[in-house]
N, C-alpha and C positions, 0 to 999 in steps of 0.2 A: 504494500500500500504506500502511495506517495505521502510523505509527511511534510507538514509545514515547517519552514525554517524556525529554529529556536529563537532567532532574533525577533520574530514577529511579536512576541510578548512585549517588546519595548514600545510598540505602538498601542499604548494603553492610555485611557483617559476616563474621566468621570463624565457620564452623560446625565445631566440633570433631568429629572422626570418631566419637567415642564417643556422640554425640547422634544419629547416623544409625541408626535402628532396623534391626537386622540380622536380626530374626526376629519372627514374629507374637507378640502379647501372650500367646496361649495357650501358647506355648513358654516364656514367662516366668512361668507360673503364674497368669495373669490371665484372667478372662472377657473377651470382646470389649468389653463395656460398662464394664470397669474401667480402661480407659485414662484418662489424665489429660485434663482439660478446662480450658482457660483461657477465662474469660468476661470480655470487655472491653466497656465502654460508651464509645463514642467521643465522646459529648456531655460526659462528665465525666472521662474518662480513668481511671475506676475499673476495677480488674482484680481478679478473683476466681479462686482456684485450687481446683479440685474434681475430681470424677470424672465420667465421661461419663454414668453411670447416673442422675445428678442433673439431667440436661438438662431434664426437665419442670419443675423448680423455677424455671428462669430464663425460661420462656415462660408465656403466659397464654391463657386462653380467648379465642377469636377470632383467635389467630394461625394462620398457615398455613405448614406445612412443605412445600416442593416438593422431590421426590426424583427421582433419575435411576434408571430401572429397566433400564438397559443392563447386560447380563451380560458378564463378562470372558472373552475367548477364550483358548485355548491358542495364542497367536499367534507363539511362537518355534519355528522349525523348524531342525533340523540340515540343512546343505547342503554340497555339494562343487562346486567349479568344475570345468570340463572337464579341467583339468590335475591334478585330484585333490586340490587344496589344500582343507582344511576351512574352512568358514565357518558363520555362523548367519544366518538370514533372519528378520527381524521383520516380520510383516504388520501394516500400520498401518490402512489404510482400504480397504474394498471399494467400488470406484467404480461409477457407474450402468451402465457398459458391461461389467461383470463383470471388468475388470482390477483390479489392486490397487496401492495405494501401499505400497512396501516400503522397508525399511532393511537394507542389507547390513552385517554385522558380523563381526569376527574373534574367534574364541574366545581368552579370556585369563583364566588363573587361575580357571577354573570358571565365569566369566561371559563377557562379550564387550565389545568396544570398537568404536567407529565405524570403518568402512572407507570411505575417501573416494576410493579410486582405481578404483572400479568404472567400467565403460564400456558405452556403448550396444551392444546385441546380445549382451552376455555372457549365458551360460546357467549356471544353478546346478541341479545334480541334487539332488532331494529324495527322501525315503524312498519305497519301493514304486514306483519308476519315475516319480515326479512330476518336473516340470520348471518352473523359473521363468526367464523371459527378460526382461532389462531392455530396455525399448523407448525410453524417453526420461527424462531427469531431470525431476523436478518443477520447474516454472518458478521458483517462489519459493525452492526449495532450492538452485538452482545458484548457487554463489559465496557462499552465506550464511555459510559457515565458512571455506572455503579457495577463493580465486579459481580458477575453471575446474572446480571439483569440486562434486558434489552429495551430500547426505546421503540424500535420499529419491528414489526412482525409481518411475516408472509401469512396471509389469511385467504380463505375461500369465502365468497359471498353467495348466499342463496337469496335472490331477490324476486319479488313477485312480478316485476316488469323489467324491461331493458334498463341497464344501469344508468344511462344518461337521463332517461325519463324519470327514473326513480330519484336520482339526486336532485333533479329540477323540482320535483314535487315535495320531497321531504328534507332535503339538505339545506345548508346555509353556508355562506362564505366563511372560511376559517378566520377566526378573530382571536387576537391575543389580548391580554389584560390591559394594555395601554390604550386600546380602543374602547371607549367608555360605553358604547351601545351598539346594537346591531345596525347594519346599513344594508339596503337592498343590493342585490347582486349586480345591478348596473353600475354601482360605484366601484366595483372590482374588475370592470372590463376596460381594456384600452380601445382606442379607435381602430387599432390594427387587428383586434381579435377576430379570428375566422374559424378556428378549429378548437373546440373545447378539449381540455386535457390537463391544465395546470392546477395543482392543489392550491397554489398561492399565486397571486397576480404578478406577472412580469412588470413590475411597477415603474421601471424607468420609462416606459412608454405611456404612462397614465396622463401626463400633462399635454400630450399632443392633441390638437384639435384639427378639424378640417382646414381652418384658416392658416394654422401654422404649417401644415403639410403643403397647402397651396403656395404659401410664400416660399417654402424651400424649393419646390419644383420650379417656380417662376425664376428663381435665382440660378437654376442649372444644377441643383443638388439632387442627385438621384436617390430613390428609396428602394431597397431590395428586401424581400421577405425570407425568413426561415422559420422553422418550428423547433422549439425545445420546451417540452412539457415539464414544468418545475414540480418537484416534490415538496414535502413539508420541510421547512427550515426552522425548527423549533428554536426559540430564543433563549431557552434555559441553559443551553450548552452549545458549544461551537465545534461539533464534530465535523470531519471532512464531509463534503457533499457525496451523496450516493449516486448510483447509476440513474441517468435520466434519458428519456427517448428524444432523439433529435432527427431532423430532416433538413438538409441543405439542398435546395434545387440547383439544377445545372445552370440556369440563368443567373442565379445569385452568385455562384462560384465564378462564372465568367466575368460578371461585373466587378467582383472583388479583385480578380487578377488584372483586369483592364484598368481599374482605378489605380492600383499600385504601379503598374507600368507607366501610366501617364503622369505620375507625380501627385495624384490626388490622395486624399486621406480617407481611410476606411474607418468610419465612426460607428462603433457598436452601441446600440441602444440597450444597455443593460448587461449585467454579467452573464446572463443566460446566452446572449448572442456571442460573447467572447468564448464561452465554453464550447458552443457548437462550431464556430468557425475554426477555432484552434484545433479541434478534434479532426477536422478534414483538411488541415494545412500541413504540408510536409516541411522538412528542415530547410529546404530551399525557398520556402515562402510561397509555394504554389498551392492554391486552394482548389479542391475537387468537390464535386457533388457527392452526397452520401447520406445514408440514414442508418440508424441503429441505436445502440445504447452506449453512452459515454461515461467513463469513470475519471475523465481527465480532471486534474487539479492544477490550476495555473499558479506557479510559484515564481519568485524572483529568479531562482536558479534555472528554471525551465525557460522563462521569458515568453514573449508573444511574437508570432510570426505573420499573422494576417492583419491584426488590428493596429491602427495608428492612433486612435483616440477612443474615449469612452464617455458616454452619458450614463450616469448612475445615480442612485439615491445615496444617502449617507448611512454608513454601516456602523454597527455597534462596536464598542471596544473589544479588541481581540477577535472579531469575527473573521472567519476563514476567507471571506471575500476580500479582506484587506490585503491578503497576500497577492491576489490578482491585481489589485490597484497598485501595489508596490512594484509588480513586474512591469506595469505600464509606465508609471510615473516616477519610481524611485522613492526610497524611504524619506529622504530629506524633504522633498517637495510634498509628499503626502502628509508629513507631520505639520508642515507650514500651512497647508490648505485646511487641514482639520482644525488647527488652532484658530484660523480665521472663521471657520464655520461656527465653532463654539462661541467665539467672541461676538459674532454677528447674530447669534440666536437663531440660527437655521433650525428647521424642524426635521426630525428623523423619521424613518419607516415609510410604509407604502403610501401614506397620505401626506408625506412631508415634501421637502424641497429637493432640488437636484444639483448635481455637480457635473460639469463638463470638463473633462481632462483633455487638453490639447498638447501637442508637441511644443 
């Protein structure tokens, strides 16, 4: 298994609770594209503070934005164990054999917390006669947090209707404790969402609106799609990311290669896009089409080969995604940018502000 560099622990900081976005910007009286945007250039350490709707001002003709078109599932289900005790089940990833990777959680203060005492063959009753049976712990999850216990389980689901219809009827978007109340599913979809499959929203794309996309295209900035279905990324621990399904179309691969050849910048919209593109890019920097399951973890030691820039949210202290950001921007610049984000009172998480990292 790829390990994060031990030095990553140095990128630690205190995230005040008031900087965790507790509600969508729409609830704060803002349009989606009015969230704040921090633009930082890692070659000069210059940092600019602006609003997301000005994104086209910081890109140029010939640049390529690569976006994730995965839609967000209503992946949280109410559940009860055989003894009647209430639980929540978070569906993470649909596996090729139609089983699921799931996380068992205990309700707490309107949200839920990890439950690490689940056991093989336990069954959880779901709405309308559905049933989830834990078959085995995910191998990489066993002992990752507590010795002998797993966060993620491989489970079989017995549902009374097709799984997507079932989730749409009985599920809800996954919500962590910093989000103070439930929000409709529409708040968890991006303008690019076309294929349901992500347990959690590819949130770097959330601030895009049709007006922003139109302005980008008018400036000669192309937009190319790919799919990476995100699994759960529980905030209580920062394990390495698990396997996720991706698909990079041939047209997108060709655009990435052509952009790099012509001197344009390949701007990944989200860490999911970086993971997918880097999975199909060889050591010479040539990107190919492809699909499958990726276990790739981007570290400073590995570096990046396809991506020139990144649009992303702000990540928690010691989060594994910070290793990817360090691979793109370098440690010194990342520390400087995050210090400015904290001083500037930027908001974290899926309903928060964004960071554009440019060369």
